[in-house]
PAPA-486816 format. One record per residue: residue number from 1; chain; z, y, x of N, C-alpha, C, CB in turn. Coordinates in Angstrom, 2 decimals, decimal comma. Glycine has a CB too. Layout:
<fidren NUM A <Z Y X> <Z Y X> <Z Y X> <Z Y X>> ...
***
This chain:
<fidren 1 A <0,00 -1,17 0,86> <0,00 0,00 0,00> <0,00 1,24 0,90> <1,24 0,00 -0,98>> <fidren 2 A <-0,88 2,18 0,61> <-1,01 3,39 1,42> <-0,70 4,60 0,57> <-2,43 3,50 2,05>> <fidren 3 A <0,51 5,12 0,68> <0,93 6,30 -0,07> <0,77 7,54 0,80> <2,39 6,16 -0,55>> <fidren 4 A <0,54 8,67 0,15> <0,43 9,95 0,83> <1,52 10,88 0,28> <-1,00 10,58 0,63>> <fidren 5 A <2,22 11,56 1,17> <3,29 12,47 0,77> <3,10 13,82 1,45> <4,67 11,88 1,11>> <fidren 6 A <3,25 14,88 0,69> <3,35 16,23 1,22> <4,80 16,64 1,02> <2,35 17,24 0,51>> <fidren 7 A <5,51 16,89 2,10> <6,94 17,17 2,02> <7,18 18,64 2,36> <7,74 16,25 2,98>> <fidren 8 A <7,95 19,30 1,49> <8,25 20,73 1,63> <9,76 20,93 1,61> <7,57 21,55 0,50>> <fidren 9 A <10,32 21,53 2,65> <11,77 21,79 2,62> <12,10 22,85 1,58> <12,27 22,23 4,01>> <fidren 10 A <13,25 22,71 0,92> <13,64 23,67 -0,11> <14,14 24,97 0,49> <14,72 23,07 -0,99>> <fidren 11 A <14,60 24,94 1,70> <15,08 26,14 2,38> <14,88 25,95 3,88> <16,59 26,44 2,05>> <fidren 12 A <14,70 27,02 4,57> <14,54 26,92 6,02> <15,92 26,89 6,65> <13,68 28,09 6,59>> <fidren 13 A <16,26 25,78 7,15> <17,54 25,57 7,82> <17,44 24,26 8,58> <18,73 25,56 6,80>> <fidren 14 A <18,10 24,18 9,68> <17,99 23,00 10,54> <18,38 21,72 9,80> <18,85 23,16 11,78>> <fidren 15 A <19,48 21,73 9,07> <19,91 20,50 8,40> <18,94 20,06 7,31> <21,30 20,69 7,80>> <fidren 16 A <18,40 21,01 6,56> <17,43 20,67 5,51> <16,19 20,06 6,14> <17,06 21,91 4,68>> <fidren 17 A <15,69 20,68 7,18> <14,46 20,21 7,81> <14,68 18,87 8,51> <13,94 21,26 8,80>> <fidren 18 A <15,79 18,72 9,22> <16,06 17,46 9,91> <16,16 16,29 8,93> <17,35 17,57 10,71>> <fidren 19 A <16,80 16,51 7,81> <16,91 15,45 6,80> <15,53 15,06 6,29> <17,80 15,91 5,63>> <fidren 20 A <14,67 16,05 6,05> <13,32 15,79 5,58> <12,53 15,00 6,63> <12,61 17,11 5,25>> <fidren 21 A <12,70 15,35 7,89> <12,00 14,63 8,97> <12,47 13,18 9,03> <12,24 15,33 10,33>> <fidren 22 A <13,75 12,93 8,88> <14,25 11,56 8,90> <13,67 10,73 7,76> <15,78 11,55 8,82>> <fidren 23 A <13,58 11,33 6,58> <12,98 10,63 5,44> <11,50 10,38 5,71> <13,17 11,45 4,13>> <fidren 24 A <10,81 11,38 6,25> <9,39 11,24 6,57> <9,16 10,13 7,58> <8,82 12,56 7,10>> <fidren 25 A <10,01 10,05 8,59> <9,87 8,99 9,60> <10,01 7,61 8,98> <10,91 9,17 10,71>> <fidren 26 A <10,95 7,45 8,07> <11,13 6,15 7,42> <9,94 5,81 6,53> <12,43 6,14 6,60>> <fidren 27 A <9,45 6,79 5,78> <8,27 6,54 4,94> <7,07 6,17 5,80> <7,95 7,78 4,08>> <fidren 28 A <6,91 6,85 6,93> <5,81 6,56 7,83> <5,97 5,15 8,42> <5,73 7,61 8,96>> <fidren 29 A <7,17 4,78 8,77> <7,43 3,43 9,29> <7,03 2,37 8,28> <8,91 3,27 9,65>> <fidren 30 A <7,16 2,71 7,00> <6,80 1,78 5,92> <5,32 1,86 5,56> <7,64 2,06 4,69>> <fidren 31 A <4,53 2,66 6,30> <3,09 2,67 6,12> <2,52 3,85 5,36> <2,69 1,45 5,43>> <fidren 32 A <3,34 4,84 5,03> <2,85 6,00 4,29> <2,31 7,06 5,25> <3,96 6,60 3,42>> <fidren 33 A <1,41 7,89 4,74> <0,92 9,04 5,49> <1,71 10,26 5,04> <-0,62 9,26 5,27>> <fidren 34 A <2,20 11,04 6,01> <3,11 12,15 5,73> <2,52 13,46 6,25> <4,49 11,89 6,37>> <fidren 35 A <2,67 14,52 5,45> <2,36 15,88 5,90> <3,58 16,73 5,58> <1,05 16,45 5,22>> <fidren 36 A <4,03 17,51 6,55> <5,13 18,45 6,36> <4,57 19,86 6,32> <6,20 18,31 7,49>> <fidren 37 A <5,06 20,68 5,42> <4,59 22,06 5,31> <5,80 22,97 5,14> <3,60 22,23 4,12>> <fidren 38 A <5,73 24,14 5,77> <6,77 25,12 5,58> <6,18 26,52 5,77> <7,95 24,89 6,56>> <fidren 39 A <6,87 27,47 5,24> <6,44 28,85 5,31> <7,41 29,61 6,21> <6,37 29,50 3,89>> <fidren 40 A <6,86 30,36 7,13> <7,68 31,19 8,01> <7,34 32,64 7,73> <7,47 30,83 9,52>> <fidren 41 A <8,32 33,39 7,29> <8,10 34,80 6,98> <8,68 35,66 8,08> <8,73 35,18 5,61>> <fidren 42 A <7,93 36,65 8,50> <8,43 37,58 9,52> <9,47 38,48 8,87> <7,26 38,43 10,14>> <fidren 43 A <10,59 38,67 9,54> <11,62 39,57 9,04> <11,41 40,95 9,61> <13,03 39,05 9,39>> <fidren 44 A <11,43 41,94 8,75> <11,27 43,32 9,20> <12,55 44,07 8,89> <10,03 44,01 8,52>> <fidren 45 A <12,78 45,08 9,66> <13,89 45,91 9,28> <14,91 46,07 10,28> <14,49 45,42 8,15>> 
***
């Protein structure tokens, strides 16, 4: 079975992103294709 996942963190923070990466690694180990996406906004001010 070949599943495809697009994974998006709910907030930018190390713990949120690390948890998502660990889940992605396990899904990939089980044969799924994984894409991670995040948005980085420049802070002004």
